[in-house]
ZADO-1210 file (C-alpha; in nm, 4 decimals, padded with zeros to 6 digits):
<atoms>
<atom x="00.0127" y="00.0110" z="-00.0222" code="MET" pos="1"/>
<atom x="00.2693" y="00.2149" z="00.0474" code="LEU" pos="2"/>
<atom x="00.3762" y="00.1649" z="-00.3175" code="ILE" pos="3"/>
<atom x="00.0960" y="00.2706" z="-00.4202" code="PHE" pos="4"/>
<atom x="00.0673" y="00.5880" z="-00.1977" code="TYR" pos="5"/>
<atom x="00.4381" y="00.6768" z="-00.3197" code="ILE" pos="6"/>
<atom x="00.2941" y="00.5394" z="-00.6624" code="TRP" pos="7"/>
<atom x="-00.0305" y="00.8070" z="-00.6599" code="THR" pos="8"/>
<atom x="00.1939" y="01.1001" z="-00.5265" code="ARG" pos="9"/>
<atom x="00.4778" y="01.0856" z="-00.7207" code="TRP" pos="10"/>
<atom x="00.2176" y="01.0659" z="-01.0702" code="LYS" pos="11"/>
<atom x="00.0453" y="01.4030" z="-00.9464" code="SER" pos="12"/>
<atom x="00.4022" y="01.5432" z="-00.8793" code="GLU" pos="13"/>
<atom x="00.5039" y="01.3663" z="-01.2219" code="ILE" pos="14"/>
<atom x="00.1749" y="01.4915" z="-01.3962" code="ILE" pos="15"/>
<atom x="00.2100" y="01.9019" z="-01.2154" code="LYS" pos="16"/>
<atom x="00.5597" y="01.8819" z="-01.3550" code="SER" pos="17"/>
<atom x="00.4826" y="01.7711" z="-01.6753" code="ALA" pos="18"/>
<atom x="00.1924" y="02.0445" z="-01.6869" code="SER" pos="19"/>
<atom x="00.4738" y="02.2955" z="-01.5475" code="THR" pos="20"/>
<atom x="00.7357" y="02.2251" z="-01.7965" code="GLN" pos="21"/>
<atom x="00.4823" y="02.2178" z="-02.0986" code="LEU" pos="22"/>
<atom x="00.3391" y="02.5643" z="-01.9828" code="ALA" pos="23"/>
<atom x="00.6874" y="02.6485" z="-01.9717" code="ARG" pos="24"/>
<atom x="00.8077" y="02.5626" z="-02.3254" code="LYS" pos="25"/>
<atom x="00.4558" y="02.6728" z="-02.4330" code="ILE" pos="26"/>
<atom x="00.4796" y="03.0258" z="-02.2977" code="THR" pos="27"/>
<atom x="00.8733" y="03.0263" z="-02.4257" code="ASN" pos="28"/>
<atom x="00.7505" y="02.9483" z="-02.7827" code="ILE" pos="29"/>
<atom x="00.4900" y="03.2439" z="-02.7781" code="ILE" pos="30"/>
<atom x="00.6646" y="03.4972" z="-02.5567" code="GLU" pos="31"/>
<atom x="00.8804" y="03.6317" z="-02.8439" code="PRO" pos="32"/>
<atom x="00.5781" y="03.5630" z="-03.0651" code="VAL" pos="33"/>
<atom x="00.4275" y="03.8479" z="-02.9071" code="LEU" pos="34"/>
<atom x="00.6933" y="04.0362" z="-02.8560" code="LYS" pos="35"/>
<atom x="00.7568" y="04.0386" z="-03.2027" code="GLU" pos="36"/>
<atom x="00.3467" y="04.1341" z="-03.2484" code="THR" pos="37"/>
<atom x="00.4315" y="04.4260" z="-03.0347" code="LYS" pos="38"/>
<atom x="00.6978" y="04.5454" z="-03.2163" code="THR" pos="39"/>
<atom x="00.5345" y="04.5275" z="-03.5225" code="THR" pos="40"/>
<atom x="00.2748" y="04.7243" z="-03.3558" code="ALA" pos="41"/>
<atom x="00.4346" y="05.0016" z="-03.2699" code="GLU" pos="42"/>
<atom x="00.5913" y="05.0094" z="-03.5698" code="GLN" pos="43"/>
<atom x="00.2401" y="05.0457" z="-03.7727" code="PHE" pos="44"/>
<atom x="00.1108" y="05.2765" z="-03.4913" code="GLU" pos="45"/>
<atom x="00.4058" y="05.4994" z="-03.5876" code="LYS" pos="46"/>
<atom x="00.4043" y="05.4451" z="-03.9964" code="GLN" pos="47"/>
<atom x="00.0133" y="05.5376" z="-03.9748" code="LEU" pos="48"/>
<atom x="00.0423" y="05.8524" z="-03.7277" code="GLN" pos="49"/>
<atom x="00.3190" y="05.9258" z="-03.9910" code="GLU" pos="50"/>
<atom x="00.0541" y="05.9144" z="-04.2779" code="GLN" pos="51"/>
<atom x="-00.2194" y="06.0823" z="-04.0892" code="ARG" pos="52"/>
<atom x="00.0521" y="06.3857" z="-04.0359" code="ASN" pos="53"/>
<atom x="00.1176" y="06.3966" z="-04.4239" code="THR" pos="54"/>
<atom x="-00.2452" y="06.3781" z="-04.5274" code="ILE" pos="55"/>
<atom x="-00.2967" y="06.6266" z="-04.2749" code="GLN" pos="56"/>
<atom x="-00.0571" y="06.8362" z="-04.4362" code="GLN" pos="57"/>
<atom x="-00.1564" y="06.7630" z="-04.8019" code="PHE" pos="58"/>
<atom x="-00.5375" y="06.8733" z="-04.6722" code="ASN" pos="59"/>
<atom x="-00.3974" y="07.2510" z="-04.5702" code="GLU" pos="60"/>
<atom x="-00.2056" y="07.2833" z="-04.8388" code="HIS" pos="61"/>
<atom x="-00.4922" y="07.1667" z="-05.0930" code="MET" pos="62"/>
<atom x="-00.7214" y="07.4360" z="-04.8528" code="ASP" pos="63"/>
<atom x="-00.4662" y="07.6825" z="-04.8851" code="SER" pos="64"/>
<atom x="-00.4668" y="07.6093" z="-05.2851" code="ARG" pos="65"/>
<atom x="-00.8209" y="07.6497" z="-05.2999" code="ILE" pos="66"/>
<atom x="-00.8237" y="07.9376" z="-05.1190" code="THR" pos="67"/>
<atom x="-00.6298" y="08.1560" z="-05.3525" code="SER" pos="68"/>
<atom x="-00.8440" y="07.9633" z="-05.7195" code="LEU" pos="69"/>
<atom x="-01.1092" y="08.1070" z="-05.4929" code="ASN" pos="70"/>
<atom x="-00.9384" y="08.4491" z="-05.4757" code="LEU" pos="71"/>
<atom x="-00.8295" y="08.4408" z="-05.8111" code="LEU" pos="72"/>
<atom x="-01.2082" y="08.3258" z="-05.9447" code="LEU" pos="73"/>
<atom x="-01.3305" y="08.6160" z="-05.7399" code="ASN" pos="74"/>
<atom x="-01.0385" y="08.8679" z="-05.9262" code="ARG" pos="75"/>
<atom x="-01.1825" y="08.7155" z="-06.2281" code="ALA" pos="76"/>
<atom x="-01.5638" y="08.7954" z="-06.1817" code="ASP" pos="77"/>
<atom x="-01.4669" y="09.1654" z="-06.0432" code="SER" pos="78"/>
<atom x="-01.2736" y="09.1982" z="-06.3404" code="TYR" pos="79"/>
<atom x="-01.5234" y="09.0714" z="-06.5554" code="LEU" pos="80"/>
<atom x="-01.8482" y="09.2846" z="-06.4261" code="SER" pos="81"/>
<atom x="-01.5864" y="09.6113" z="-06.4409" code="ARG" pos="82"/>
<atom x="-01.5145" y="09.5193" z="-06.7924" code="LYS" pos="83"/>
<atom x="-01.9087" y="09.5132" z="-06.8701" code="GLU" pos="84"/>
<atom x="-01.9931" y="09.8726" z="-06.6714" code="THR" pos="85"/>
<atom x="-01.7201" y="10.0537" z="-06.8065" code="THR" pos="86"/>
<atom x="-01.7352" y="10.2480" z="-07.1672" code="PHE" pos="87"/>
<atom x="-01.6568" y="10.0267" z="-07.4936" code="GLN" pos="88"/>
<atom x="-01.5280" y="10.1864" z="-07.7831" code="PRO" pos="89"/>
<atom x="-01.7093" y="10.0645" z="-08.0704" code="GLU" pos="90"/>
<atom x="-01.3987" y="09.8771" z="-08.3157" code="HIS" pos="91"/>
<atom x="-01.2917" y="09.6966" z="-07.9994" code="THR" pos="92"/>
<atom x="-01.2414" y="09.3762" z="-08.2218" code="VAL" pos="93"/>
<atom x="-01.0380" y="09.6262" z="-08.4715" code="ASP" pos="94"/>
<atom x="-00.6492" y="09.6552" z="-08.3896" code="ASN" pos="95"/>
<atom x="-00.5375" y="09.8564" z="-08.6111" code="THR" pos="96"/>
<atom x="-00.2864" y="10.1275" z="-08.4225" code="ILE" pos="97"/>
<atom x="-00.4788" y="10.4279" z="-08.5338" code="ASP" pos="98"/>
<atom x="-00.8312" y="10.2894" z="-08.3440" code="VAL" pos="99"/>
<atom x="-00.6388" y="10.2193" z="-08.0395" code="GLN" pos="100"/>
<atom x="-00.5056" y="10.5212" z="-08.0647" code="GLN" pos="101"/>
<atom x="-00.8291" y="10.7105" z="-08.0936" code="GLN" pos="102"/>
<atom x="-00.9979" y="10.5077" z="-07.8505" code="ALA" pos="103"/>
<atom x="-00.7256" y="10.5691" z="-07.6016" code="ILE" pos="104"/>
<atom x="-00.7217" y="10.9597" z="-07.6623" code="MET" pos="105"/>
<atom x="-01.1433" y="10.9013" z="-07.6764" code="LYS" pos="106"/>
<atom x="-01.1626" y="10.7729" z="-07.2842" code="LEU" pos="107"/>
<atom x="-00.9250" y="11.0125" z="-07.1885" code="HIS" pos="108"/>
<atom x="-01.0772" y="11.2932" z="-07.2802" code="GLU" pos="109"/>
<atom x="-01.3848" y="11.1619" z="-07.1007" code="GLN" pos="110"/>
<atom x="-01.1909" y="11.1565" z="-06.7890" code="GLY" pos="111"/>
<atom x="-01.0481" y="10.8066" z="-06.7623" code="PHE" pos="112"/>
<atom x="-00.7847" y="10.7374" z="-06.6015" code="SER" pos="113"/>
<atom x="-00.4803" y="10.5443" z="-06.8207" code="PRO" pos="114"/>
<atom x="-00.5293" y="10.2391" z="-06.5712" code="GLU" pos="115"/>
<atom x="-00.8696" y="10.2444" z="-06.6741" code="ALA" pos="116"/>
<atom x="-00.8228" y="10.2750" z="-07.0378" code="ILE" pos="117"/>
<atom x="-00.5852" y="10.0172" z="-07.0039" code="ALA" pos="118"/>
<atom x="-00.8473" y="09.7574" z="-06.8223" code="ASP" pos="119"/>
<atom x="-01.1152" y="09.8862" z="-07.0764" code="THR" pos="120"/>
<atom x="-00.9076" y="09.8143" z="-07.3509" code="LEU" pos="121"/>
<atom x="-00.7143" y="09.5168" z="-07.2442" code="SER" pos="122"/>
<atom x="-00.3665" y="09.6727" z="-07.3101" code="MET" pos="123"/>
<atom x="-00.0675" y="09.7599" z="-07.1072" code="ASN" pos="124"/>
<atom x="-00.0677" y="10.0758" z="-06.9090" code="LYS" pos="125"/>
<atom x="00.2858" y="10.2074" z="-07.0132" code="GLY" pos="126"/>
<atom x="00.1422" y="10.1776" z="-07.3899" code="GLU" pos="127"/>
<atom x="-00.1649" y="10.3801" z="-07.2731" code="VAL" pos="128"/>
<atom x="00.0821" y="10.6713" z="-07.0958" code="GLU" pos="129"/>
<atom x="00.3313" y="10.6644" z="-07.4347" code="LEU" pos="130"/>
<atom x="00.0123" y="10.7412" z="-07.6707" code="VAL" pos="131"/>
<atom x="-00.1079" y="11.0079" z="-07.4160" code="LEU" pos="132"/>
<atom x="00.2272" y="11.1320" z="-07.3944" code="GLU" pos="133"/>
<atom x="00.3044" y="11.1290" z="-07.8070" code="PHE" pos="134"/>
<atom x="-00.0525" y="11.3103" z="-07.8547" code="LYS" pos="135"/>
<atom x="-00.0157" y="11.5757" z="-07.6413" code="GLN" pos="136"/>
<atom x="00.3619" y="11.6231" z="-07.7729" code="LYS" pos="137"/>
<atom x="00.1637" y="11.6422" z="-08.1041" code="ILE" pos="138"/>
<atom x="-00.1071" y="11.8430" z="-08.0127" code="ILE" pos="139"/>
<atom x="00.1697" y="12.0478" z="-07.8250" code="HIS" pos="140"/>
<atom x="00.3804" y="12.1202" z="-08.1453" code="MET" pos="141"/>
<atom x="00.1132" y="12.1691" z="-08.3365" code="GLN" pos="142"/>
<atom x="-00.0042" y="12.4346" z="-08.1519" code="LYS" pos="143"/>
<atom x="00.3337" y="12.5841" z="-08.1456" code="GLU" pos="144"/>
<atom x="00.3737" y="12.5177" z="-08.5099" code="HIS" pos="145"/>
<atom x="00.0169" y="12.7658" z="-08.5207" code="SER" pos="146"/>
<atom x="00.1483" y="12.9864" z="-08.2669" code="ASP" pos="147"/>
<atom x="00.4520" y="13.0933" z="-08.5338" code="HIS" pos="148"/>
<atom x="00.2172" y="13.0973" z="-08.8233" code="LYS" pos="149"/>
<atom x="00.0301" y="13.3574" z="-08.6831" code="GLY" pos="150"/>
<atom x="00.3320" y="13.5761" z="-08.5884" code="SER" pos="151"/>
<atom x="00.4699" y="13.5699" z="-08.8956" code="ASP" pos="152"/>
</atoms>
């Protein structure tokens, strides 16, 4: 009986020991996998955060571009509405120098500024100023010439 008792006791110790050893083996196998999974999850979270930051920067950049485009569209609308309300010369399609100069002088006589004339005729402000200067010099020279003729 003593042998049976020792055998039963020893058998239960062997089973406990075997269970403990098996648990240790399983833990030793699973533990590195769990550590690797944790490391991979941390790396994935870091990459995910970087992607979120990139998307945020992209969205901010796109918002800025949209704002710029809206500003340009508003300017274009404003320009077009001014174009419709300003004086339109009769021969805007005819781009000959004579017609342009006549249109410049006509608008100038009506009190338009060089900037307004340039906008109205879709010309460079410098061109408008040059034509105005040139025409004024011609008028001045004609006046001087007629004054000299009258005194002769």
